[in-house]
Every structure is written in C-alpha cells, then in structure tokens.
C-alpha positions in Angstrom: -28.5 -17.4 13.5 -30.1 -13.8 12.9 -34.0 -14.5 12.0 -34.8 -12.3 9.2 -39.0 -12.9 8.4 -39.9 -14.0 5.1 -42.0 -11.8 3.3 -45.7 -12.7 2.0 -46.1 -16.2 -0.1 -47.5 -13.6 -3.1 -43.8 -12.5 -3.4 -41.5 -14.7 -6.2 -38.9 -16.4 -4.1 -36.0 -14.4 -5.9 -37.9 -10.8 -4.5 -37.9 -12.5 -0.8 -34.7 -13.6 -0.7 -33.5 -10.1 -2.2 -35.1 -8.5 0.9 -33.9 -10.9 3.3 -30.3 -10.5 1.9 -30.9 -5.9 2.2 -32.3 -6.3 5.6 -29.1 -8.4 6.5 -26.6 -6.2 5.2 -28.8 -3.4 7.1 -28.0 -5.5 10.4 -24.3 -6.3 9.3 -24.2 -2.0 8.8 -25.3 -1.9 12.3 -22.6 -3.8 13.5 -24.3 -7.3 14.2 -22.1 -10.1 13.9 -24.8 -12.3 13.6 -25.9 -11.2 10.7 -23.1 -11.5 8.8 -22.5 -14.7 9.7 -26.5 -15.3 8.3 -25.5 -13.4 5.1 -22.4 -15.9 4.7 -24.4 -19.0 5.0 -26.9 -17.4 2.4 -24.6 -16.1 -0.1 -21.1 -17.8 0.5 -21.6 -20.8 -2.0 -22.5 -18.5 -4.8 -19.7 -16.2 -4.2 -17.1 -18.8 -3.7 -18.0 -20.2 -7.2 -18.1 -16.8 -8.7 -14.6 -16.4 -7.3 -13.0 -19.6 -8.0 -13.7 -19.2 -11.8 -11.5 -16.0 -11.7 -8.9 -17.1 -10.0 -8.5 -21.1 -10.7 -6.9 -22.1 -7.5 -9.4 -23.2 -4.3 -7.2 -22.1 -1.8 -6.7 -18.9 -3.1 -10.8 -18.5 -3.8 -11.3 -19.4 -0.1 -8.5 -16.7 1.2 -10.4 -14.4 -1.2 -13.9 -15.2 -0.2 -12.7 -14.3 3.4 -11.3 -10.9 2.1 -14.7 -10.2 0.4 -16.7 -10.6 3.4 -14.2 -8.6 5.1 -15.2 -5.7 2.9 -18.5 -6.5 3.1 -18.7 -6.2 6.9 -16.4 -2.5 6.2 -18.3 -1.5 3.4 -22.0 -2.2 4.3 -23.4 0.7 5.7 -22.9 2.1 1.9 -25.5 -0.3 0.2 -28.4 1.3 -1.1 -31.1 -1.3 -2.2 -32.5 0.9 -4.6 -28.6 1.1 -6.5 -29.3 -2.8 -7.3 -30.0 -5.9 -5.7 -28.1 -7.1 -2.9 -26.7 -10.2 -4.5 -25.4 -8.2 -7.4 -23.6 -5.9 -4.8 -21.9 -8.8 -2.8 -20.8 -10.6 -6.2 -19.2 -6.8 -7.7 -17.7 -7.0 -4.1 -16.2 -10.9 -4.8 -15.4 -10.2 -8.4 -13.3 -7.0 -7.7 -11.2 -8.8 -4.8 -10.7 -11.8 -7.0 -9.5 -9.7 -9.8 -7.8 -7.9 -7.4 -5.3 -11.2 -6.3 -5.0 -11.9 -9.6 -3.1 -9.1 -10.9 -1.6 -9.2 -7.2 0.1 -12.4 -8.4 0.7 -11.2 -11.7 -0.9 -13.7 -13.4 -2.8 -12.6 -16.9 -5.8 -14.4 -17.2 -6.4 -17.0 -19.8 -7.7 -15.2 -23.2 -10.7 -15.6 -24.7 -10.8 -17.5 -27.6 -13.5 -17.9 -30.3 -14.5 -21.1 -29.3 -14.7 -20.1 -25.6 -17.0 -17.2 -26.0 -20.3 -19.2 -25.3 -18.5 -20.0 -22.0 -17.8 -16.5 -20.5 -20.9 -16.1 -18.7 -20.4 -19.2 -17.2 -17.0 -17.7 -15.5 -19.0 -15.0 -13.9 -21.8 -16.2 -12.6 -23.7 -19.5 -11.7 -26.8 -19.5 -14.0 -29.0 -21.4 -11.7 -28.5 -18.5 -9.3 -32.3 -17.2 -9.8 -30.9 -13.9 -7.2 -28.6 -12.9 -9.9 -31.2 -12.6 -12.7 -29.3 -9.2 -14.1 -26.4 -12.1 -15.4 -29.3 -14.4 -16.7 -27.3 -16.2 -19.6 -30.3 -15.6 -22.4 -31.4 -12.1 -21.3 -27.7 -10.6 -21.1 -26.4 -12.9 -24.3 -29.4 -10.9 -26.5 -28.7 -7.7 -24.9 -25.2 -8.3 -25.7 -25.6 -8.6 -29.3 -27.2 -5.1 -29.4 -23.4 -3.6 -28.8 -21.0 -3.3 -31.5 -18.4 -6.1 -32.1 -15.7 -4.6 -30.6 -17.6 -2.6 -27.8 -19.1 -5.8 -26.6 -15.6 -7.7 -26.8 -14.1 -4.5 -24.7 -16.9 -5.3 -22.0 -16.2 -8.8 -21.9 -12.8 -8.8 -21.5 -13.1 -6.0 -19.0 -15.6 -7.7 -16.9 -14.8 -11.6 -17.3 -10.9 -11.1 -17.8 -10.3 -7.9 -15.3 -8.4 -5.9 -18.2 -7.8 -2.5 -17.5 -8.9 0.5 -19.9 -5.1 0.8 -20.9 -4.6 -3.1 -21.4 -7.8 -2.7 -23.9 -6.4 0.1 -25.3 -3.1 -1.5 -26.4 -4.9 -4.5 -27.3 -7.3 -2.8 -29.6 -4.7 -0.1 -30.6 -7.1 2.9 -29.4 -7.0 6.0 -27.2 -7.5 5.1 -23.7 -10.7 7.5 -23.7 -12.2 6.1 -26.8 -12.2 2.6 -24.6 -13.4 4.2 -21.7 -16.2 5.5 -24.0 -16.9 2.3 -25.3 -17.3 0.6 -21.5 -19.0 3.3 -20.2 -21.9 3.5 -23.1 -21.6 -0.3 -23.8 -22.3 -0.4 -19.6 -25.2 2.1 -20.0 -27.0 0.1 -22.8 -26.7 -3.3 -21.3 -28.2 -1.9 -18.0 -31.2 -0.6 -19.9 -31.5 -3.5 -22.0 -31.5 -5.7 -18.9 -33.9 -3.6 -16.8 -36.1 -3.6 -19.6 -36.2 -7.7 -20.0 -36.4 -7.6 -16.3 
C-alpha cells in the first residue's frame, strides 16, 4: 500500500485526510495502481453507502462501486484540488454512476413524500463523514431554507432522485429552460451559502 505522510498535527483531521486523498488521486493520475488500492481502502466504505442508498440493492451497489473506481482511474488526471475537496469529487463520480445504473434498468426512483423530507440527505451522504462536510446536515438544511420552495424541491429531486431537467419540467409543468435556471441559480446559492458556513 502506498504510504502517504500525514501533515502536521496542527491541521484538523479532515484537512489532513483531504490532503492525503488529493495526493493519492495525483498518484493515480500518474498510473500508480498501489495509490488506487490505498484510495479505495480509505474511501470505498463511504462511497458504497452513498451508492447503496441510490440503487438499493447490495449486489448492484458493489458493481457500481467497481465501475466508479474504474472511472476514477480513467479521470484522475482531470481532478483539480482548487475546484473542490477530493471526497466531494469521488462522491460525485459514485453518485453519477449509481444514477446511470438506475436509469439503465429503467427504474424510477421512489418519489419523496412530505414525511420523508427530513431523510433525503441521509440517502446522499453519511452524516458522520467529516470529509464530506459540504453535505453537513445542519449547514445544508439551513442553506436549503434560503431557496424558494419550488426551486429547493427541484434541486433536491435532481440531486437525490436523479431526475433530469426534462422530467422536472414535466413534473412542475414549466419550460425546461425555467427548470435549468432554477437548478443553476439554486446550486450557485447553495455553494455560496455552504462556502460561507465552512
């Protein structure tokens, strides 16, 4: 297993882990298979939980996890630490692969009822995951409250249920361009709010 030195003890553990993951991704980009094994060992349990909440089948989740790491191997050179934390980048790859599998199987994600609203985040990220602080339950829920209700609903359904802009346009009886604008502005507001909260 590749040994990556920890940073000085003055850094918060999540920051040290982010540096280590970014270094591992850089080594993966250089073709180091041992770096991919180390990256897998450090991150697979979190990504598996994320995938399982989307595909809801353990065997399928294992397949998606392997597919996600293949994508990581192929795409590592494109990771830029300035663009976001490494765990966020890995989680995005895993989530997209999981949603792709659900769509290929022709399954429709279960609609989110009013009584499930407080659980939507639990399907996306492990709230105990310090590395994924961008999905901190309290910070995210606070920031979501700043969005208009329909805009917030679109963002949540697009992210958690994998609904496309076209599907959202049909659901809300709005033009696709309107939904696209809601999502773009909503995500920009969320990003700014979460950056301020970090």
